[in-house]
PABAGU-399640 format. One record per residue: residue in three letters; z negated, x, y negated of N, C-alpha, C, O in turn. Coordinates in steps of 0.1 Angstrom, whole numbers, plus 2048, in hexadecimal, padded with zeros to 3 digits. Layout:
N
AlaZXYZXYZXYZXY
...
END
This chain:
301
Met6BD70D9266C871492D6C171F9356BA728930
Leu6C471F9426BF72994C6C873594C6D473494F
Leu6C27409476CA74C9466C675794F6CD762951
Thr6BA7569566B576095F6B075A96C6AA74F96C
His6B47609776B075B9846A876698B6AC77298C
Val69C76398F69376C9966937679A569075C9A7
Thr6967709AE69676C9BC6887679C067E76A9BB
Asp68975E9CA67C7589D06737649D46677639D2
Glu67876E9DB6707799E06697809D565D7839D6
Val6707839CA66A78A9BF6607819B86557869B5
Gln6637749B665A76C9AF64E7699B66437699B1
Gln64F7679C36437659CC63A7729CC62E7709CB
Ala64077D9CC63878A9CB63178B9BE62578E9BD
Leu6387879B36317889A662677E9A561B78199F
Asp6297729AA61E7679A961276B9B16077689AD
Ala6147729BC6097779C56037849C05FA7899C7
Gln60978A9B56047979B06067A29BB5FE7AB9BC
Arg6117A19C26157AB9CB61E7B59C46257B19BA
Pro6207C19C96287CB9C26377C89C263C7C59CC
Val63D7CA9B664B7C89B46507D49AD64A7D99A3
Val65C7D99B06627E49A96707E09A56797DD9AD
Ala6737E19986807DE9926897EA9946857F6993
Leu6967E89986A07F29996AC7EE9916B07E3991
Glu6B37F898B6BF7F69836CB7F598C6CA7F9998
Ser6D67EF9876E27EE98F6ED7F798A6F87F7991
Thr6EC7FD97F6F780597A6FA811983706814985
Ile6F08179896F28219936FB81D99F7028249A4
Ile6FA8109A270280A9AD7108089A971A80C9B0
Ala71280299D71F7FE99872780A99273380B994
His72081398B72781D98472382B986729835981
Gly71882D98E71383B98F71784299C71584E99D
Leu71C83A9A671E8409B372C83C9B97318319B5
Pro7338449C173F8409C773D8369D27328369D8
Arg74782E9D57478259E074B82C9ED7528369EC
Pro7458289F873C81E9FA72D8239FA72481B9FD
Arg72B82F9F571E8359F571582D9EC70982C9EE
Asn71A8279E27128209D870A8149DE6FE8129DB
Leu71180D9E770A8029EE6FF8079F76F48019F8
Ala7028129FE6F9817A086EC81CA006E181AA05
Val6EE8229F56E38279ED6DB81B9E76CF81C9E7
Ala6E28119E36DB8059DE6D27FF9E96C67FC9E6
Glu6D77FE9F56CF7F9A006C4802A036B97FEA07
Glu6C680FA036BC819A066B18189FC6A5819A00
Leu6B48179EF6A98179E56A080A9E769480B9E5
Glu6A77FF9E969F7F39EC6967F59F868B7F09F9
Gly69B7FBA026947FEA0E688807A0C67D805A12
Leu689811A0367E81AA006738129F96678149FB
Val6768089F166C8009EA6657F79F56597F79F5
Arg66C7F29FE6667E9A0865D7F2A126537EDA16
Asp6627FEA1565A806A1E64C809A1864380CA1F
Ala64B809A0B63E80CA046367FFA0262C7FF9FB
Gly63B7F4A076347E7A066367DF9F962E7D69F6
Ala6417E39F26447DB9E56517D49E76587D59F1
Val6547CB9DD6607C39DD66A7C99D36667CB9C7
Pro6767CC9D76807D19CE6867C69C56887BB9CA
Ala6897C89B968F7BF9B069B7C69A86997C999D
Thr6A67C79AF6B27CD9A96B77C299F6B87B79A3
Thr6BA7C79936BF7BD9896CE7BF9866D37CA987
Ala6D47B49826E27B497E6E57A79776DD79D977
Val6F17A69716F679996B70279597370C79D974
Leu70278997870E78498071277697A70A76D97A
Asp71E77597672476997171B762966718756967
Gly71676A95D70E7659526FF7619556F975A94E
Met6FB7669616ED7649656E67729676EC77A96F
Ala6DB7749616D37819646CB77F9706C4775972
His6CD78897A6C67879866BB7929886BE79E986
Val6AF78E98B6A479798D6A279799C69B78E9A1
Gly6A87A09A46A879F9B26B679A9B76BB7909B2
Leu6BC7A19C06C979E9C56C979C9D46C27A39DB
Asp6D17939D96D37919E76DE79B9EC6E47A29E4
Lys6E179B9F96EA7A59FF6F87A39F96FE7AD9F5
Asp6FD7979F770A7949F270B7999E471579E9DF
Gln7017969DC70179A9CE7017A99CC7087AF9C4
Leu6F97B09D56F97BF9D57067C49D870B7CE9D2
Glu70D7BE9E271A7C39E67247C09DB72E7C89D9
Arg7237B69D372C7B39C872A7BD9BD7347C29B8
Ile71E7C19BA71B7CB9B07227D89B47277DF9AB
Ala7217DB9C07267E89C57357E89C773B7F39C6
Gly73B7DD9C874A7DD9CB7537D79C275F7D89C3
Asp74E7D09B77577C99AE75A7D19A27527D699B
Asp7677D49A076C7DD99576A7D798776A7DE97E
Ser7677CA9877667C397A7587C49747557BF969
Ile74E7C997C7407CA97873F7D396C7437DE96C
Arg7397CD9617387D595572A7DC9557227DB95E
Lys7287E594B71C7EC9497157E693E71A7E6932
Leu7087E19407017D99366F47DF9326EB7E193A
Gly6F37E29256E67E691F6DF7DA91A6E47CF91B
His6D37DC9156CB7D09106D37C89056D37BC906
Arg6DA7CF8FC6E17C88F26ED7C08F76F27B68F0
Asp6F27C39036FD7BC9096FA7AF9107027A8914
Leu6ED7AD9136E97A291B6ED7959166F378D91D
Ala6E97929096ED7859036FC7829046FF777908
Pro70478B8FF71378890071778690E72077E911
Ala71278E91771678D92571278092B71A779932
Leu70677B92870276E92D70A76392870D75A92F
Ala70C76491A71475991472275891872874D919
Ala72876491C73676492073876292F743761934
Gly72D76193672E75F94573376C94C73976B956
Ala73077794673478494B72B789956720784959
Ser73079495D72879A9677277A99647307B095F
Gly71B7AF9667197BD96370D7C396A7037BC96E
Ala70D7D096B7027D79706F97DB9656FD7DE95A
Thr6EC7DB9676E27DD95C6DE7EC95B6DB7F2966
Thr6DE7F194F6D97FF94C6CA7FF94C6C37F494F
Val6C480A9486B580B9476B080193D6A77F9940
Ser6B68009316B17F79276B27E892B6A87E0929
Ala6BD7E49316BE7D69356B57D39416B07C8942
Thr6B47DC94A6AC7DA95669D7D99526967D0956
Ala6997E294968B7E29456887D593D67D7CF93F
Phe6917D093568F7C492E68D7B89376847B0936
Leu6977B79416977AB94A68B7AC9536857A2956
Ala6877B895867B7B996166F7B69596667AE95F
Asp66D7BB94D6617B89456607A99436557A3943
Arg66C7A394066C79493D66878C949662781948
Ala66B79195566778A96165978D96665478696E
Gly65279695F64479A9626437A596C6387A8971
Ile64D7AD96E64D7B99766477C496E64B7C6963
Arg63E7CC9746377D796C63C7E596F6397EE968
Val6447E797A6487F497E6587F498065D7EB986
Phe65E7FE97B66D80097B67080E97F66B817979
Ala67981098967D81D98D68B82098A69481798C
Thr68E82B98469C82F98169D83E983694845987
Gly6A98449806AB8529816A685997569B85F975
Gly6AE85996A6AA85F95E6AD8569526B684F952
Leu6A48579486A684F93C6B08549336B4860933
Gly6B584C92A6BD85091E6B48569146A8855915
Gly6BA85B9096B18618FF6B98658F36C485F8F0
Val6B486F8EB6BB8738DF6C687D8E36C38878EB
His6D287B8DE6DD8848E26DD8918DA6D88918CF
Arg6E389B8E06E58A88D96ED8A58CC6F689D8CD
Gly6EA8AC8C16F18A98B56ED89D8AE6F58978A6
Trp6E18988B16DD88B8AB6DD88B89C6E0881896
Thr6DA8968956DA8978876E88948816E988F875
Glu6F289588970089288470488488970B87D881
Thr70188189570687489B6FD86989B70185D89C
Gln6F086B8996E586189A6E68598A86E384E8A8
Asp6EB8608B26ED85A8BF6E085B8C76DB8658CB
Glu6DB84F8CA6CE84E8D26CF8428DC6D48388D8
Ser6CA8448E86CB83A8F26C382E8EE6B882F8E8
Ala6C88228F16C08158EF6B38158F86AB80C8F5
Asp6B381D9026A781D90B69A81F903690818906
Leu69A8288FA68E82C8F36888218EB67C81E8ED
Arg69081B8E268A8108DA6868048E267C7FE8E0
Leu68E8018ED68A7F68F567D7F88FC6757EF8FD
Leu67B80490166F8079086628078FF657805904
Ala6658088F265A8078E96567F98E664B7F78E0
Arg65E7EF8EB65B7E18E86567D98F46527CE8F2
Ile6577DF9006527D890B6487E09126457EC90F
Gly6417DB91D6367E19236377E593162E7E3939
Ile6437EA9356467EE9436437FC94664380593C
Thr64080095263E80E95664B81295D64F80C967
Val65181D95765D82295C65B82F96365783995D
Val65F83097065E83C97866C84297867583C97D
Cys66D84E97267A85597167886497266D869972
Ala68386B97368387997468687F96668E888964
Gly67E87A95C68087E94E68D87894869086D94B
Val69387F93F69F87B9396AB88493D6A888F942
Lys6B787F93C6C28869406C38949396C189492D
Ser6C589E9406C48AC93B6D08AF9316D08B992B
Ile6DA8A69306E58A89276E08A49196E78A690F
Leu6D489E9176CF89A90A6C78A49036C48AF909
Asp6C28A18F76B98AA8F06AB8A68F46A589C8EF
Val6A68AD8FE6998A990468D8AA8FA6858A08F9
Pro68C8B58F26818B58E86818AA8DE6778A48DB
Ala68D8A78D968F89C8D068B88E8D66868868D0
Thr68F88D8E368C8808EA67D87E8EB6788738E9
Leu6768898EF6678888F06618858E365787D8E2
Gln66688B8D86618888CB66387A8C765A8738C1
Arg66F8758CB6728678C766985D8CF6658538CA
Leu6668608DC65D8588E464F8588DE64984D8DD
Glu64B8638D963E8638D263E85B8C66348538C4
Thr64885C8BE6498548B26498458B564383D8AE
Leu6508418C06508338C464482E8CB6438228CE
Gly63B8378CE62F8338D56308308E46288298EA
Val63A8368EA63D8358F863584090063884C8FD
Gly62C83C90962484691062C84E91A635848921
Val62985B91C63086392662586A92D61C871928
Ile62586993B61C87194362487894E62E872953
Gly62088495162788C95C62088896961488896A
Tyr62888697362388498062389198862D89598D
Gly6178979896168A499061D8AF9896208B9990
Thr61F8AE97C6268B99756218B996761F8AF960
Glu6218C596161E8C795362A8C994B6298CB93E
Gln6368C99516438CB94B64B8BE94C64C8B8957
Phe6518BA9416598AE9416668B194966D8BB946
Pro6698A99536758AC95B6828A99546828A194A
Gly68D8AF95969A8AD9526A48A795C6AF8AC95D
Phe6A089C9626AA89596B6AF89D9766A989C981
Tyr6B98A59756BE8AD97F6B58B99826B58BF98C
Leu6AD8BC9786A48C89786968C49796918BB973
Thr68E8CC9816808CA9826798CA97566F8C3973
Ser67D8D396C6778D595F6818D695468B8DD956
Ala67F8CF9496888D093D6828DA9336878DC929
Gly6778E09376718EB92F6688E69246648EE91B
Glu6648D992465C8D391A64F8CE92064F8C892B
Pro6438D091A6368CC9206348BD91E6398B7915
Val62C8B89276278AA9256188AB9226118B4926
Asp6138A191B6058A19175FB89D9225EF8A1922
Trp60089492B5F788E9355FD88F94260988E944
Val5F589394C5F989495A5F188C9635E488C962
Val5F788596D5F087E9775F5883985600889985
His5EE88098F5F188599C5F287B9A75F787E9B2
Thr5EF86E9A55EF8649AF5F48579A95F385599D
Pro5F984E9B25FD8419AD5F18399A75F383199E
Glu5E583C9AD5D98359A85D68399995D1831991
Glu5D98469965D684A9885E084497F5DD840974
Val5ED8429835F683B97B5F282D9795F382896D
Ala5EE8269835E98189825DE8179795DD80D972
Ala5D58219795C98219705CE8219615C881A959
Val5D882995F5DE82A9515E481C94D5E2817942
Met5EB8169575F18099545E67FE9515E87F6948
His5DB7FF9595D17F59565CA7F79495C67EE942
Ala5C98049455C38079385CC80292D5C77FD922
Lys5D980492F5E27FE9255E17EF9245E17E9919
Asp5E07E892F5DE7DA92F5D17D69275D17CD91F
Ala5C67DE9295BA7DB9225BB7DD9135B47D690C
Leu5C37E790F5C47E99015CC7DE8FA5CA7DC8EE
Gly5D57D89015DD7CD8FB5E87D28F25ED7DD8F3
Ala5EC7C98E95F77CB8DF5F37D78D65E77D98D3
Pro5FD7DE8D060C7DC8D36107E18E060B7EC8E5
His6197DB8E761E7DF8F36287EB8F262F7EC8E8
Ser6287F38FC6327FD8FD63280290C6297FF913
Ser63D80891063F80C91E638819921634820918
Leu63681C92E63182893263B82F93B640829944
Ile63E83C93864884393F64084D949638855944
Val64384B95663D85496064885E96365285B96A
Ala64686A95F65187596164E87C96E645884970
Asn65787997865587D98566188798866C88398A
Pro65E89498966989E98A66F89E99866989C9A2
Val67C8A19986838A39A567D8AF9AB67B8B99A4
Pro67B8AF9B96758BC9BF67E8C89BC68A8C79BB
Val6788D39BB67F8E09B968B8E29C36958E69BF
Arg6888DF9CF6928E19DA69E8D89D86A98DB9DD
Asp69D8CD9D16A88C39CF6AE8C49C16B88BD9BF
Gln6A98CC9B86AE8CC9AB6BC8D39AB6BF8DB9B4
Leu6C48D19A06D08D899E6CC8E69996C38E8991
Asp6D38F099E6D08FE99B6D18FF98B6DB8FC985
Pro6C59039856C59049776D090C9706D5908966
Ala6D39189766DD9209706EB9199706F3919967
Leu6EE91397C6FA90B97D6FA8FF9737058FD96D
His6EF8F89726EE8ED9696F18F295B6FA8EB954
Asp6EB8FC9566ED9019486FC90594670190293B
Arg70190C94F70F91194E71990594D722905945
Val7178FB9567208F095771F8E794B7288E2945
Leu7128E59477108DC93B7168E292F71C8DB927
Ala7158EF92D71B8F692172A8F49217308F1917
Arg7308F592D73E8F392E7428E592B74C8E2924
Ala73A8DB93073D8CD92E73B8C991F7438C1919
Leu7318CE91872F8CC90A73B8D190273F8CB8F8
Gly73F8DD90674B8E38FF7578DA90075F8D88F7
Glu75A8D590C7658CC90E7648BF90776E8BA902
Ala7588BA9067568AD8FF7598AF8F075F8A78EA
His7558BA8EB7588BD8DC7678BF8DA76C8BA8D0
Glu76D8C78E377B8CA8E27848BD8E378E8BC8DC
Thr7808B48EB7888A88ED78489C8E478A8918E5
Gly77A89E8DC7768948D376E8888D976E87D8D3
Val76788B8E475F8808EA75387E8E274B8878DF
Thr7508718DE74586E8D673E8618DA74385A8E3
Gly73285E8D472B8528D672884F8E57238588EC
Gln7298438E972583E8F772D84590172984690D
Ala73984B8FE74185290873C85F90C740865916
Val73386590472E87390772687491472987C91C
Thr71D86B91671586C92271D86B92F71C874937
Pro72586093172D86093D73686C93F73987094A
Phe73C87193374587C93473D88893974288F942
Leu73188B93472A89793872589694772689F94E
Leu72088A94A71C88895872788996272588F96D
Glu73388595E73F886967742895969746899974
Arg74289C95D7458AA95E73B8B296673E8BB96E
Leu72E8AE9657248B596D7268B397C7258BC984
Met72A8A797F72C8A498E7388AC9937388B199E
Arg7438AC98A74F8B398E74D8C29907518C8999
Tyr7478C89857458D698573A8DC98E73A8E8991
Thr7318D39927278D899C72B8D39AA7238D59B4
Glu7378CE9AB73C8C99B87338C09BF7308C09CB
Gly72D8B79B77258AC9BD7168AF9BE70E8A69C1
Ala7128BB9BB7048BF9BC6FC8B79B26F08B49B5
Ser7018B49A66F98AD99C6F689F9A16EC89999E
Leu7008999A86FE88B9AE6F388C9B86EB8829B9
Glu6F38969C16E88979CB6DA8989C56D18939CA
Ala6DA8A09BA6CD8A29B36C98959AC6BD8919AC
Asn6D288D9A76D08809A16CA8779AC6C08709A9
Leu6D08769B86CB86D9C26BE8729C76B58699CA
Ala6BB87E9C86AE8839CD6A387F9C369887A9C7
Ala6A687F9B669D87B9AB69B86C9AD68F8679AC
Val6A58649AE6A48569AF69B8529BB6938499BA
Arg69E8589C66968549D26878579D067F84F9D4
Gly6848639CA6768669C867085C9BE6648599C0
Asn6778589B467284F9AA66F8419B066583B9AD
Val67883D9B96778309BF66B82F9C86638269C8
Arg66983A9D065D83B9D965083B9D06478339D4
Leu6508429C66448439BE6418369B76368319B6
Ala64C8309B164A8239AA6448189B363C8119AF
Ala6498189C064380E9C96348119CC62C8079CD
Arg63081D9CD6228219CF61A81D9C360F8199C4
Ile62081F9B761981C9AA61780D9A960C8089A6
Ala6228069AD6217F79AC6167F29B660F7E89B2
Ala6157F89C160B7F49CB5FD7F79C65F47EF9C8
Ala5FC8029C05EE8069BB5EA7FD9AF5DF7FA9AE
Tyr5F47FA9A75F17F199B5EE7E39A05E57DC99B
Ala5F57DE9AA5F37D19AF5E57CF9B65E27C59BB
END
């Protein structure tokens, strides 16, 4: 049974060992308003191409996982209200049911790794949620990244999470973390989350050298996180961030929002109470990560 389709362009690049960068589709379907979401999707693919790499946006359409999307498929992801949000655990039910959905970090990383793609660009990772000791709420991103060998270029983890606990969890799982030009782990909207990183690199070639060293070491496989901070000029004002986040956390507690509903609730409140500034910081981070990921993929190839 054929459950995954890799576009000819992506497969030919992989076969020729040319650079390929995986991109998630959740930001297109669920992270941005229309019609801006489609424009951003096309822009991000263009940034990958400008750096000499091939973009591989992933999604599930009608029970088929796609690694690489054509123009019509990208437009469908951006415009179809029935597109679901799929994590790694949702892939098998979605494929069996003939469903369609946008892939999150965990689903994208899994499909990209399975296709042989070594570099994946996203905005911010999921992680350990605040109040973990009571809720045991942790993103599926972390455990999945401990099981596959992809390099993820991101702006750290979402600042609404428990960042110190997330870093500790990554260490426990054996997932490598290196700062790109920074000694401080970034906080998605923020240039720094206030936590140090153990290793710092300054060029795509240095990242590629780490990747090659991981290849030489062999099993057990685990992913490599390249923490690339949003530029200071583009970050969300830290004081505004802290004030708005405290308000949103209070509202979540008062209204009884729990589990998987917490993250979208907080992100929506941040966007509303910052009057869209959090969205612009998000996009600045994603653009920077995509550019860097393409350069890393080229250096590795």
